N, C-alpha and C positions, 0 to 999 in steps of 0.2 A: 532147757532154757528156764531161768529163774523168773517167776512171775512176781511182780511187785503188787503188794496188797493195795487196794483202793483206800481212799481217805476214810470212807465209811467203815471198811473192814478194820482199819487200824484203830478207829474210835471204838468200835465194838470190842476189839481185842483188849484195848485199854480198860474199858468198863469191866470186862470179864476178869482180867488179871487183878484189878484192884477192888473187885467185888462192889462196884458202884451201880446204883440204880440210875435210870435216866433222870429222875427227879433230883437226886443228889448231885449228879454231874451238872445238871442245869443250874443248881445253886452255885457250884464252884465256877462254872464258866460264864455265868450270867447270861446264858442263852435260854430263852423260854423253853420249858419242857415239851410243850406241844410242838414247837418249831423243831426242837432237837429230835423228837420222835419221827416227824415227817422227813427230816433229813436222812435219818438212819434207815427209814423204810423206802427211801428213794422217791418220795413223793414231792420233794421240794429241793431246789438247788441251794447250795451254800453261798451266802453272801461273803464278801471280803471281811466285813466286820465280824461276822459270826466265826469265820475260819480263824481269824487272829485270836479271838477269845478262846476258842476250843484248843488251839495250839498252845496258848499260855497255860490253860488249865491242865494240859497234859505234860507241862514242864518241858516242852520242846523249844528249840531256838526259833526266833522269829523267821517266818518265811519257810519253815520246814516242809510244808505241804505244797509249796507254790508250783513245783514241777508237775505234780499230780493234778493240781487244780487246773492248770492249762489244758491238760488232756481230758479231764473229766467234766469240767464246768464251762470251758470255753470252746474247745475244739469239737467235742461230741455233743454240745448243747446248742440250742438256738442262740446265735450271737445276740448279746444284750449289753448295751453300753453301761447299764447300771451296775453290771459286774465287771465289765472290761475296764471302764474308766478308773474306778477305785483300785483295781489290780495294778494298773500301770503306775499309779501314784505310789502305791506301797512298794512296788519293785524299785522305783527310783529312790524312795526314802531309804530302803535297806541296801541299796547298791547291788541288787540282784539283776544285773544287766542282761545276763544270759536269758533269764526268764522273760524279761521285758522284750528282748529282741525276738525270742521265739513266739511270744504272744502277738507281737505286732505283725510278724510275717504271716500269721494265720488270717489276718484281716485284709491282706493286700488284694485278695480277689474281689473284695467289695468296695467299690469306689465311694459308697455312702459314708464310709468311715474317714475319708481323707480330711474332711473339714474338722471333725472331732479330734483326730490325731494331731492335726496342725495346731489347733487351739491348745492342746495339751503340751505340745512341743514348745509353744510360746510361753506357757506357764513355767515349764522346766527351765527355759532359757532365762527368764526373769529371776527365777529363784537360784540361779547359778548351778543347776544340775546339768552340767555341760554334756557329759557322756550320754545321759538319758535323752537329752534333747537331740543330740546327733542321730541317735537310732531312729527317733520319730521323724525328724526332718528327712532323713534318707529314704524312709519308707514312703512318705508323702511325695517326695520328688520322683521316686521310682514309679509310683502309681500314676503320676501326671506327666511323665516324661515326654509324651507325644502331644501335650497341650502347650499353649503359649500363655499360660495364666500368670497373673501377678503372684499368686500363691506359690507357684513353682519357682519363680524368680526369687521370692523372699526366702524360700527354703534354701536355695543355692547361696544366697547372701549370708544367711545364718551359718551354713556349713563352711563357707569361706572364712568367716570371722572365727568360728569355733575351731577351725583347723589350723589357724596360724600358730606358729611355734618358734623356737630358736633356729630351726633348720631352714636355711635360705633356699635350698633346692626344693624342699617340700612347699615352702611359701610361694615359690615361683609357679609350681604346678597348680597350686590352689588358685592363684591369681589368674593364670591362663584359662583354667577351667571355668571360673566364674565370669570372666569378662564378657562373654556373649549374652549374659543375662542382665547386664546393667541397664539397658534401655527398656527392659520389660518390668523393671521395678516400679512400684508406686513412687510418685515424685517425693513423698515424704522421706524415702530412704535413698534416693538417687545421689544426692550431693554427698551424704556421709559415705556411701559406698565408693564414690570417686575419691574421697579423701583417703580411705583405706587402701585403695589400689595405688594411689600416688605414694603413700608411705611404704608399702611393700616393694614397689618397683624402685623407689629411691634407695631403699636399703640394699638392693642387689645391683644398683648402678645401671638400671635400664632406663637411661635418661630420655630416650625417644618415647617410651611409654609414659614417663612422667609428664613430658610436654603434651602428649596426646590427651591424657586424662585431665591435666590442668586446664588445657584449652577448652575441653568439653565443660568442665565445671564452671569456668569463667563465663562462658557463653550462657549456660543455663541459669546461673545465679544472677547475672546482669539482667537478663530478660525478666525474670521474676521480680527482681528488686525494682526495676523501672515500672513494671506493671502495678506494683504495690503503691507506687507514688500517685497513681490516679485516684479518682474519687471512689472507685470500687476497690475495697480492701480485700486482698486475696491472701489469706493466712493459712499456712501449713505448719503444723506442730512438728518441728524437727529438733535435732540435738543442739544446733547453734543458730543464731540470727543469720540472715542472708549475707550481711556484711562480712562475716567471718569467711565464707566460702569464696567471695570475690577476692579478699585480701590474701587468703591462703593459696589461691590459684596463682596469684602474682608472685608470692613467696616461693612457690614450687618451681615456677618458670625461672625465677632468679637463680635458685639452687642448681637447676639443670645446666644453665649456661655457665654458672660459676665453675661447676665440676668439669666442664669442657674447656675452661680457661678463657671463655669469651666474656671478659669482664665488662666491656662496654654494654653489651646486651643485658648482662646481669644487672648493671646499675640502672638501666632503663626500668626494669621491673621493680627495683628498690623504690624508685620514684613513684611507682604506681600504688605502693602500699604504705609509704611513709607519711603521706598527707592526703587522705581521701576527702577532698573538698566537696565531692559530689554527694556525700551523705546528707540525709535530711531527717529531722525529727528523731534524733538518736536518743535511745533510752540509756540507763546506767550500764546495762550489760554490753551494749554496743560501744559505749564510750570506753569501757574497760578493754574491749577487744582492740579498738583503734589505738589506745595507748600502748598496748603490748606490741603491736606491729610497728609503731613509731620507735619503740626501744630497739626492736630488732633491726630496723632500718639504720639507726645510728651505729649499732654494733657492726653491721655488715659493711657499712662504708669504711670503717676502720680496717676490717678484714681485707677488703679489696686493695686498700693502700698498702697493707703489709705484703700481700701476695705479689705485688709488682715491685717490691723492694723499698718502699718508703718506711724505713725502720724507725724514723723519728716519731711516728704516731704510736709506737708500741706502748710507751708509758701512759699516754692518754687512754688507749684502749684498755689497758690493765686497770687504770683508775676507774674507768666507766663501769666495767663488769664487776669490780670489787664491791660495789654497793648494790649489785643485783645478783644475788647468790644463784638464782636459777640459770644464769648465763655463764657461770664460771667454767663448768665442764666443757661446754661447746667451745668456749674461748680458748681453753687449753689445747683442744684438738687443732684449732685454726693456727694458734701461735706456734705449735710444734711443726706443722706442715711448712709454715713460712720460715721458721728458723732453719729447718733443714734445707729448704730451697735456696735461701740467701746467706746461709752460714753465719748467723749471729747467735750470741750467747743469751740464754734465758734461765740460767741456773737459779738466779734470785727469784724468778717468777715460779719456778718449780718448787722452790723451798717455801715460798709464800702460800702456794695453793696445794701443798702435798696431800692434804686431806681429801682433795677432789680427784686424786689419781687412782682411786679404787672404784669398782663398778657399783652403781646403785641406780635404781629407776629415777628418771628425770621428770620434773614437773615445771610448769610455768603458770602464769596468771590465768591462762585459759583452761588448762587441764594437764593431763599426763601426756608426755611425749611417747610416741609409738615405741613399744619395747623392741621391735625389730630395728628401728632406726638407732636407738640408743646402743644396742648390742654391736651394731656395725661400727658406730663411732668409737666405742670403747676399744674394739679390736684394732681399729686404725690408730688410735692414740697410743696403744702399747707398742705398735710397730714403729711409729714416729719417735717415741721415746728411745727405743732401741737404736734406731739410726742416729739419733742425736748423740747418744753416749758413745757410740762407735766412732762418730766423727770427732768426738772429744778424746779419742784414744782410751776410753774407759771400756775396754772390750768385754770384760767379764760381765759388767753391769749391763752393757748394751745388748749382748747376746742373750742374757737372761730375759730382758724385755721382749726381744724378738721371739724367743721360744714361748714366752707367756702369750704373745699375740698369736703364735701358731696354734697353741693349745686352744685358745678361744675361737680361732678360725675353724678348727676341727669341730668344736662344739656347735657352732652355728652353721657348719657345712658351707663355708664361704670359699669358693674357688679363688677369688681375687686375693683374699687374705692369705690363704695357704701358699699360693704362688709367690706373693710378695715376701713372705717370711722365709720360705725355702731359698729364694734367690739371694736374699741378704745373708743368710747363714752360710750358704755355700761360698759366697764371696769372701767371708771372713772366718771360714772353718779353721784355717791355719792358726788363728789367734785364740782358739777356744781350748778349754781344758778337756781332759779325757772324760770327766764327769759330765760336762756340758754336751760333748759329742754323743755320749751314751743316751742322754735324755733326748737329744735330737733324733737319734736312731729309733727310739721307741715311738716318738711322735710321727716320724715318717711312716712307720708301719701302720699307724692309725689312719694316716692319709691313704695308704694303699688299700686298707680295708674299706674305707669310704668309696674309693674309686671302683672297687670290685662290686660293691652294692649298687653303685650307679649303673655299671655295665649290665648287671643282672636285671635291674629295673627296666633299662632300655630294651634289653632282649625280650622281656616279657611282653612288650608292646609291639614287637616286630610281626 
């Protein structure tokens, strides 16, 4: 068995090889000679700052000694946050996540570190060091798994947010796992967490859950808003004003009933957010939010008229969104669905807005649209474009869009999208070229691989 030299042994070897005295090496490393001597004699632990200076003086890569440092100065030494804390920060900075993970695991037997690890995770979260934050949040959550603390709930919320990706199946699992913690969250986070759950469930068409979470959000936000109108001002610093959550809950309920084809119910909720006369003492930010929802209400009334076949409103709808660039992408999605449903031509609209037929993140006056929602909408838009051109007997063009939608459905792991595209292609396979069929075969093999992974994942939980 090969024994790895300790940090001290390697420093001594370096001094001997390069014929350096302690005093000379102290000058090079800018570590006090007395301190250096005590370190080499084993009379003093090495701090992170000293270790990094010594590493640089030896012309080694940053973090070279970190694996040994864990064993020598953390595991076999008396735990000391003065060494542990800086070590975690340096590991995060250098991307040495294996070292960070190993170090954190060594602290899990001591519950006294939970608070410090959580604060560090929050620091990493705010700095955008996502992977490092995930490791710490998981550690804290594991150490407090039998408790019903707000800190545990916040860890799970952070992990839910950090775990969201393009993969709809993974997002579903993340949402289901986080859901039981929603009521344990501090109220400063609850409404935003409900918004996130609504967006994820909406992107995967779980409309019953959208209605459930929107109902909860509407109830909570209304109670707090009405309470704030009393003489006792009750303020909580959260991402948005309370008005936003009330209006967004109604918008979400409207979207759910719209997707179910229950347009009368959907229109009721449009009326709930298009003119919120109940608002009082609104500031500039609240007025901006109200104006945004009013714009959405106008656009959505056009949409419902289109969906029931009132094609005469199409030109007014197009004119309305033309002056509102943030609304064009979503409008194209709605127009294509209506065009395919009622068989009317929109070639001139596609030509007018051709620059909006490519994927890009969506924004509005309030902020960025959920990435999961935008990806699902874009995948649906491609499919509807494919169906539209097939209906126009432009089969090559139409099937290309269908396959592009299938490709995106695979990317985001959307069962609905994959089934939709494969159904359309099989229906018109006889109109496709050999090249298109070969591309389809390759994509179907990707679908099969995804299904095999899903079966394996399910089996691992049996």
